[in-house]
C-alpha positions in Angstrom: 0.0 0.0 0.0 1.5 3.3 -1.0 2.5 5.7 1.8 3.3 9.3 1.9 5.6 11.1 4.3 6.6 14.6 5.4 9.7 15.5 7.3 11.3 18.5 9.0 14.6 18.6 10.9 13.6 21.8 12.8 11.5 22.6 15.8 8.1 24.0 15.5 6.0 25.8 18.2 3.7 23.8 20.3 0.2 23.1 18.9 -1.3 26.0 21.0 1.0 28.6 19.4 1.5 27.0 15.9 0.7 29.1 12.9 0.8 28.8 9.1 4.1 30.8 9.0 7.3 28.8 8.2 9.1 27.3 11.2 12.2 28.9 12.5 15.4 26.9 11.8 17.4 26.6 15.0 21.0 25.5 15.0 21.8 22.5 17.1 24.3 22.4 19.8 25.3 19.6 22.2 23.2 21.2 24.9 20.1 21.5 22.8 17.8 18.8 21.5 15.0 19.9 19.2 11.5 18.7 19.6 10.1 16.3 17.1 8.7 18.4 14.3 4.9 18.8 14.1 3.9 19.6 10.5 2.1 22.8 9.8 -1.1 21.2 8.6 -4.4 22.9 8.0 -6.2 19.9 9.6 -6.0 20.5 13.4 -7.0 16.8 14.0 -4.0 15.7 12.0 -1.7 17.9 14.1 -3.3 16.6 17.3 -2.6 13.0 16.2 1.0 13.9 15.5 1.4 15.6 18.9 -0.2 12.6 20.7 2.2 10.2 19.0 5.1 12.5 19.8 4.2 12.5 23.5 3.9 8.7 23.5 7.4 8.4 22.1 8.8 10.9 24.7 7.1 9.0 27.4 8.4 5.6 26.3 12.0 6.4 25.4 12.8 9.7 27.1 13.5 13.1 25.5 17.2 12.7 25.1 16.9 9.3 23.2 14.1 10.5 21.0 15.9 13.7 20.0 19.0 11.8 19.0 17.0 10.8 15.9 15.4 12.6 13.0 11.7 11.6 12.5 9.4 11.5 9.6 5.6 11.4 9.8 4.3 8.6 7.6 0.7 8.2 6.5 -1.0 5.2 5.1 -4.4 4.4 3.7 -4.3 1.0 5.4 -6.0 0.6 8.8 -3.4 -2.1 9.5 -0.6 0.4 9.3 -1.5 3.5 11.2 0.0 6.9 10.6 3.1 7.3 12.8 6.5 8.9 13.4 9.4 6.8 11.9 12.9 7.5 13.1 16.1 7.3 11.0 19.3 5.7 12.1 22.6 5.0 10.4 24.6 2.0 11.6 27.9 2.8 13.3 30.8 2.4 10.8 32.6 -0.8 11.6 36.0 0.8 11.3 35.1 3.0 14.3 33.7 0.3 16.7 34.6 -2.9 18.4 33.0 -6.3 18.5 31.5 -5.3 21.9 30.1 -2.2 20.3 28.3 -4.2 17.6 26.5 -6.1 20.3 25.7 -3.0 22.4 24.4 -1.2 19.3 22.0 -4.0 18.6 20.9 -4.7 22.2 20.9 -1.4 24.0 21.9 1.3 21.5 25.1 3.4 21.1 25.5 7.0 22.4 21.9 7.4 23.5 20.3 6.2 20.3 17.5 3.6 20.1 18.9 0.0 19.8 18.7 -1.8 16.5 16.6 -4.5 18.3 14.0 -1.8 19.2 14.1 -0.2 15.8 13.5 -3.5 14.1 10.8 -4.6 16.5 8.7 -1.4 16.2 9.5 0.0 12.8 10.6 -3.0 10.8 13.1 -1.8 8.1 11.5 1.6 7.6 14.2 3.4 9.7 16.9 2.2 7.3 15.7 3.9 4.2 16.2 2.3 0.8 19.8 1.1 1.2 20.0 -2.6 0.6 23.6 -2.7 1.8 22.7 -1.3 5.2 19.8 -3.7 5.5 22.1 -6.6 4.8 24.6 -5.1 7.3 21.9 -4.9 10.0 20.9 -8.5 9.4 24.5 -9.6 9.9 24.7 -7.6 13.1 21.5 -9.3 14.3 23.0 -12.7 13.6 26.1 -11.7 15.7 23.7 -10.7 18.5 22.1 -14.1 18.3 25.5 -15.7 18.5 26.3 -13.9 21.7 23.0 -14.9 23.2 23.5 -18.5 22.0 26.9 -18.6 23.8 25.4 -17.4 27.0 22.6 -20.0 26.7 25.1 -22.7 26.1 27.4 -21.7 29.0 25.0 -20.8 31.9 27.7 -19.1 33.9 28.8 -16.9 31.1 28.0 -13.2 31.1 28.7 -10.6 28.4 32.2 -10.1 29.7 33.0 -13.9 29.4 31.6 -14.1 25.9 33.8 -11.3 24.7 36.9 -12.5 26.5 36.4 -15.8 24.6 35.8 -14.1 21.3 38.7 -11.7 21.6 40.9 -14.6 22.5 39.9 -17.2 19.9 38.6 -14.9 17.2 40.9 -11.9 17.5 40.5 -9.4 14.6 43.9 -8.8 13.0 44.5 -7.4 9.6 47.5 -9.8 9.3 45.6 -12.9 10.3 46.2 -16.1 8.3 42.4 -16.6 8.5 40.6 -14.4 6.0 37.5 -14.0 8.2 39.6 -12.5 11.0 41.2 -9.8 9.0 38.5 -7.3 9.7 35.4 -6.9 11.7 33.3 -6.8 8.5 34.7 -10.1 7.3 34.0 -11.7 10.6 30.4 -10.5 10.6 30.0 -11.8 7.1 31.5 -15.2 8.0 29.2 -15.9 11.0 25.9 -16.3 9.0 27.7 -17.8 6.0 26.0 -21.2 5.6 28.9 -22.6 3.5 31.5 -21.6 6.1 29.2 -22.5 9.0 30.9 -19.8 11.1 28.1 -19.6 13.7 28.4 -23.3 14.7 32.2 -23.2 14.5 32.2 -20.5 17.2 29.8 -22.4 19.4 31.9 -25.6 19.0 35.1 -23.7 19.8 33.6 -22.3 23.0 33.3 -25.8 24.4 37.1 -26.0 24.5 37.6 -22.6 26.1 38.4 -22.2 29.8 39.0 -19.1 31.8 
């Protein structure tokens, strides 16, 4: 079903003071987080719906987390897919993060952003835009998250710190490694879900031999 969307990256006045005049663009600074935009619509009911949805997001996630993202108001003719705010988020570049960060980004979020797990659960793939490469990358990071959870399930006394001590010991990322899949974080994440290489199961099997 076709959808339409409108987006602003600036703050607008609250519904009680909003007018048809263009919104004022406010520069952002580390100490200022803009409110979600509320489109200047002629239909007051539509604006009220947007404001109600905005308040629900603020209540659930907190102002600082919500304002880390840009949001687009999407509309749909389908009753099964109600109008709503959709956030945008770009995956952290792998060259700038560690194996632990990949897990944290998926499970809890990095630098105050919504986690990939929450984004996928509530907004499917809408938050990613049209980039097939980033969607594939997100799926690989999901598989890595599942690997960490599988290791903790297999070894009941393992916590996150034990999992990463094992991974960093037996699967250390090194550009000079003789194993191709260990030469970069990207290659390792590609190797894990690769059915031909069977990386996921190989990591689980290797964990059985590891002692602290």
